[in-house]
C-alpha positions in Angstrom: -24.0 -33.4 -86.1 -27.7 -33.0 -86.1 -30.0 -36.0 -85.8 -33.8 -36.4 -86.2 -36.4 -39.2 -86.4 -39.0 -39.0 -89.2 -42.4 -40.3 -88.3 -42.5 -44.0 -88.9 -43.8 -46.7 -86.6 -43.3 -46.5 -82.8 -39.6 -45.5 -82.8 -39.3 -43.3 -85.9 -36.8 -43.5 -88.7 -33.3 -42.0 -88.0 -31.9 -39.4 -90.4 -29.0 -37.0 -90.3 -30.0 -33.4 -90.8 -27.9 -30.6 -92.4 -26.6 -27.8 -90.2 -29.1 -25.4 -91.7 -32.0 -27.8 -91.2 -32.9 -27.8 -94.9 -31.8 -31.3 -95.9 -31.6 -34.8 -94.5 -29.9 -38.0 -95.4 -31.3 -41.4 -94.6 -29.3 -43.3 -91.9 -31.0 -46.7 -92.3 -28.0 -48.3 -93.8 -26.0 -47.5 -90.6 -28.6 -47.8 -87.9 -32.5 -47.7 -88.0 -33.4 -45.7 -84.9 -32.1 -43.1 -82.5 -32.1 -45.5 -79.6 -30.2 -48.1 -81.6 -27.6 -45.4 -82.3 -27.3 -44.5 -78.6 -27.0 -48.2 -77.7 -23.9 -48.6 -79.9 -22.7 -45.0 -79.9 -18.9 -45.5 -80.0 -19.2 -47.5 -83.2 -22.1 -45.8 -84.8 -21.4 -42.1 -84.2 -18.3 -41.8 -86.4 -20.2 -43.4 -89.3 -23.1 -41.0 -88.7 -20.7 -38.1 -88.6 -19.2 -39.2 -92.0 -22.7 -39.2 -93.4 -23.3 -35.7 -92.0 -20.1 -34.5 -93.6 -21.2 -35.9 -97.0 -24.6 -34.3 -96.6 -23.1 -30.9 -96.0 -21.0 -31.3 -99.1 -24.1 -32.5 -101.1 -22.2 -35.6 -102.4 -24.9 -38.1 -101.4 -28.7 -38.3 -102.1 -30.6 -36.0 -99.9 -34.2 -34.9 -99.3 -35.8 -31.8 -98.0 -36.2 -31.8 -94.2 -39.6 -30.6 -93.0 -40.0 -30.2 -89.3 -43.7 -31.1 -89.6 -42.6 -34.6 -90.7 -40.4 -35.1 -87.6 -41.4 -37.3 -84.7 -39.7 -36.6 -81.4 -36.0 -37.6 -81.9 -36.7 -40.3 -79.3 -40.4 -41.0 -79.7 -40.2 -43.2 -76.6 -37.3 -43.4 -74.2 -36.1 -45.7 -71.4 -36.0 -42.8 -69.0 -37.2 -39.2 -68.7 -35.9 -37.3 -65.7 -36.7 -33.6 -65.3 -34.7 -31.4 -63.0 -35.2 -28.0 -61.5 -31.8 -26.5 -62.3 -33.1 -22.9 -62.1 -33.9 -22.7 -58.4 -35.1 -19.1 -59.0 -38.2 -20.6 -60.5 -38.8 -22.8 -57.5 -38.2 -19.9 -55.2 -40.9 -17.8 -56.9 -43.4 -20.6 -56.7 -42.7 -20.9 -52.9 -42.9 -17.2 -52.3 -46.2 -16.9 -54.1 -47.8 -19.3 -51.6 -46.0 -17.9 -48.6 -43.7 -20.8 -48.2 -40.0 -20.7 -47.3 -37.5 -22.3 -49.7 -35.4 -24.9 -47.9 -31.7 -24.0 -47.9 -30.9 -27.5 -49.2 -32.6 -26.6 -52.5 -29.6 -24.5 -53.5 -27.2 -27.4 -52.9 -29.0 -30.7 -53.6 -30.4 -31.1 -57.1 -34.1 -31.5 -57.5 -35.3 -34.1 -60.0 -38.3 -36.3 -60.6 -39.0 -39.2 -63.0 -41.7 -38.6 -65.6 -43.5 -40.7 -68.2 -41.2 -41.6 -71.1 -43.4 -44.0 -73.1 -44.5 -41.3 -75.6 -43.0 -37.9 -76.6 -44.8 -35.6 -78.9 -43.3 -34.3 -82.2 -42.4 -30.7 -82.3 -45.4 -29.7 -84.5 -48.0 -32.0 -82.9 -51.0 -30.3 -81.3 -51.3 -30.4 -77.5 -54.5 -32.3 -76.7 -56.5 -30.8 -73.7 -59.6 -32.6 -72.4 -60.5 -30.0 -69.8 -59.4 -26.3 -69.8 -60.0 -26.3 -66.1 -56.9 -28.4 -65.6 -54.8 -25.3 -66.2 -52.6 -26.3 -69.2 -49.1 -24.7 -69.1 -45.9 -25.0 -71.1 -42.4 -25.3 -69.7 -39.5 -24.4 -72.0 -36.4 -26.3 -71.1 -33.1 -27.6 -72.3 -32.6 -31.4 -72.4 -29.6 -33.7 -72.8 -29.5 -37.4 -73.8 -27.0 -39.7 -72.1 -25.0 -42.7 -73.1 -24.5 -45.5 -70.5 -23.5 -43.7 -67.3 -21.8 -45.9 -64.6 -23.1 -45.7 -61.0 -21.2 -43.1 -58.8 -20.0 -41.1 -61.8 -18.8 -37.7 -60.6 -20.2 -34.4 -61.8 -16.9 -33.6 -63.4 -16.9 -36.9 -65.4 -20.6 -37.0 -66.2 -20.5 -34.5 -69.0 -18.4 -37.0 -71.1 -21.6 -39.1 -71.3 -23.7 -36.4 -72.9 -24.5 -37.6 -76.4 -27.1 -35.1 -77.6 -28.7 -31.8 -76.6 -32.1 -30.4 -77.5 -35.2 -28.7 -76.3 -38.4 -29.8 -74.5 -41.8 -28.4 -73.8 -42.6 -30.1 -70.5 -46.4 -29.8 -70.6 -48.0 -29.3 -67.1 -51.6 -29.3 -65.9 -51.1 -26.9 -63.1 -54.5 -27.3 -61.4 -53.9 -31.0 -61.0 -50.5 -30.7 -59.4 -51.5 -29.7 -55.8 -53.6 -32.7 -55.2 -51.0 -35.0 -56.5 -48.2 -33.5 -54.5 -50.3 -33.8 -51.3 -50.1 -37.5 -51.8 -46.3 -37.4 -51.5 -45.9 -39.6 -54.6 -45.1 -37.0 -57.3 -46.5 -36.1 -60.7 -48.6 -38.5 -62.8 -51.8 -37.1 -64.2 -50.6 -33.6 -64.0 -47.7 -34.3 -66.4 -49.0 -35.5 -69.8 -46.7 -36.2 -72.7 -43.9 -33.8 -73.3 -42.7 -32.4 -76.6 -39.1 -32.6 -78.0 -37.4 -30.4 -80.5 -37.3 -31.6 -84.2 -33.5 -32.3 -84.0 -31.0 -33.2 -81.3 -27.4 -31.9 -81.7 -24.1 -33.4 -80.6 -22.1 -31.2 -78.1 -19.2 -30.7 -80.4 -21.4 -29.2 -83.0 -22.5 -26.5 -80.6 -19.0 -25.1 -80.1 -18.8 -22.4 -77.5 -22.5 -22.4 -77.1 -22.0 -25.5 -74.9 -19.7 -24.9 -72.0 -19.4 -26.5 -68.5 -22.7 -28.4 -68.9 -24.7 -25.4 -69.8 -26.2 -24.0 -73.1 -25.0 -20.5 -73.5 -27.9 -19.2 -75.6 -31.1 -17.3 -75.3 -34.3 -19.4 -75.2 -36.9 -17.8 -77.4 -40.5 -18.4 -76.3 -43.4 -16.8 -78.2 -47.1 -17.1 -77.4 -49.6 -16.4 -80.1 -47.0 -14.6 -82.2 -45.8 -12.3 -79.4 -42.5 -12.5 -77.5 -43.1 -14.1 -74.1 -39.7 -15.2 -72.9 -36.0 -14.5 -73.8 -34.3 -16.1 -70.8 -30.6 -16.9 -71.1 -30.1 -20.6 -70.5 -26.7 -20.3 -68.9 -27.7 -17.5 -66.4 -29.1 -18.3 -63.0 -28.6 -22.0 -63.6 -27.9 -23.4 -60.2 -27.1 -27.0 -61.4 -25.3 -27.8 -64.6 -26.1 -31.0 -66.5 -23.0 -32.7 -65.1 -24.5 -32.2 -61.6 -27.9 -33.5 -62.7 -26.4 -36.6 -64.3 -24.2 -37.4 -61.2 -27.3 -36.9 -59.0 -29.2 -39.5 -61.0 -26.2 -41.9 -61.1 -25.5 -41.8 -57.3 -27.0 -45.2 -56.6 -27.5 -46.8 -60.0 -26.3 -47.1 -63.5 -28.0 -44.8 -66.0 -29.0 -46.4 -69.4 -28.2 -45.1 -72.8 -31.0 -43.0 -74.1 -32.0 -41.4 -70.8 -33.3 -37.9 -71.3 -32.6 -35.3 -68.6 -34.4 -31.9 -68.5 -33.1 -28.7 -67.0 -36.5 -27.6 -65.6 -38.0 -24.3 -66.6 -35.4 -21.8 -67.7 -35.7 -18.9 -65.4 -33.8 -15.6 -65.0 -33.9 -13.0 -62.2 -34.3 -9.4 -63.2 -31.1 -7.3 -63.4 -31.8 -5.8 -60.0 -31.9 -9.4 -58.5 -35.7 -9.4 -58.1 -38.3 -11.4 -60.0 -38.1 -11.4 -63.7 -40.1 -8.8 -65.7 -42.2 -9.2 -68.8 -40.5 -8.4 -72.1 -42.9 -5.4 -72.6 -41.5 -3.9 -69.3 -37.9 -4.3 -70.4 -37.3 -7.7 -68.8 -36.4 -11.1 -70.2 -39.9 -12.5 -69.7 -40.6 -16.1 -68.7 -40.4 -19.7 -69.9 -43.8 -20.8 -68.5 -47.1 -19.2 -67.5 -46.9 -20.3 -63.9 -43.9 -18.1 -63.3 -45.5 -14.9 -64.6 -48.6 -15.8 -62.5 -46.4 -16.2 -59.4 -44.8 -12.8 -60.0 -48.3 -11.3 -60.4 -49.3 -12.9 -57.1 -46.2 -11.6 -55.3 -46.5 -8.1 -56.6 -50.3 -7.5 -56.7 -51.9 -10.3 -54.7 -53.7 -11.7 -57.8 -52.8 -13.9 -60.7 -54.0 -12.3 -64.0 -52.4 -14.3 -66.8 -54.6 -17.2 -67.9 -53.5 -20.7 -68.7 -53.5 -22.0 -72.3 -56.8 -22.3 -74.1 -58.0 -23.9 -77.3 -56.3 -22.4 -80.3 -53.3 -20.8 -78.5 -50.0 -21.2 -80.3 -46.7 -21.7 -78.5 -43.2 -21.5 -80.1 -39.9 -22.5 -78.4 -36.6 -22.1 -80.2 -32.9 -21.3 -79.8 -31.0 -19.3 -82.5 -27.3 -19.0 -83.3 -25.5 -15.8 -83.7 -26.7 -15.5 -87.3 -30.3 -15.9 -86.3 -30.6 -19.5 -87.6 -32.5 -22.1 -85.6 -30.2 -24.6 -83.9 -32.6 -27.4 -82.8 -35.6 -26.5 -85.0 -38.7 -25.0 -83.4 -41.3 -26.5 -81.1 -44.5 -24.9 -82.4 -47.7 -26.3 -81.1 -51.4 -25.4 -80.9 -53.7 -26.2 -78.0 -56.5 -28.5 -79.2 -59.5 -29.1 -77.0 -60.6 -32.7 -77.3 -64.1 -32.4 -75.7 
């Protein structure tokens, strides 16, 4: 089952979307918003699934689904927690500045809490007030939870995954160092993130979703050229069950909590840093990583951050080449 929120008010208007992303059926007679569905999932989900089945068989009224009309599936959420499941990414950042990666990073999940009061729709422009802030994208996988009890184990945590999607975790790289020096985490350096047009239930992904990992390639294009083709299930140190259990260690986790994987990052086949696609590698899921590789290999960072007019696209395809979650496709728009 695929769900989306059309742009309407603060919390959007819930619709069920066909598997091929061509059609939608209004879900208002069942539940008005995505958050309301998550709050009462056990009762609502079967009814939404029945609606989805009717939509696939074209036996109910339907309308054309246009990704430009979609808000974020959860335009605002009670919680947004981003992890760093791909420790290879963190390792590269450390190496580039000559720092040693603590051994604990490979065993204890890394997460931070971000702003969840507003998520951008998949086709919304990314506003940038100052190009000197170093605007970057981070292509990631996300899950949305139901109510997770405190002390839930990693093995049991996956049963609370309600939906799966994509996120562009926008980062202002040049603002990050000063914030981290304060020891209080990200605030100004992490503006609103962007969610994929649709979120998908785990059962609808079949074998693509196994053991808390998405077994698909994450396609990232920049200005129409392939930039990243990392495999989301490879080099993933912490699966989503581990991330959920980490979050629930000392508290209950509320329905509608969004958890990100962190930047999807693959090592090269020889075990070293990833290579650009043009050099036969799988590329990268953010600009910072290629800049770190450049720093390690040449001593200088050559790849620039995003600028006005740049176009980013993030997408995951099925075996037939069809989009699973729809595409995040955004332009950078300078506001000053």
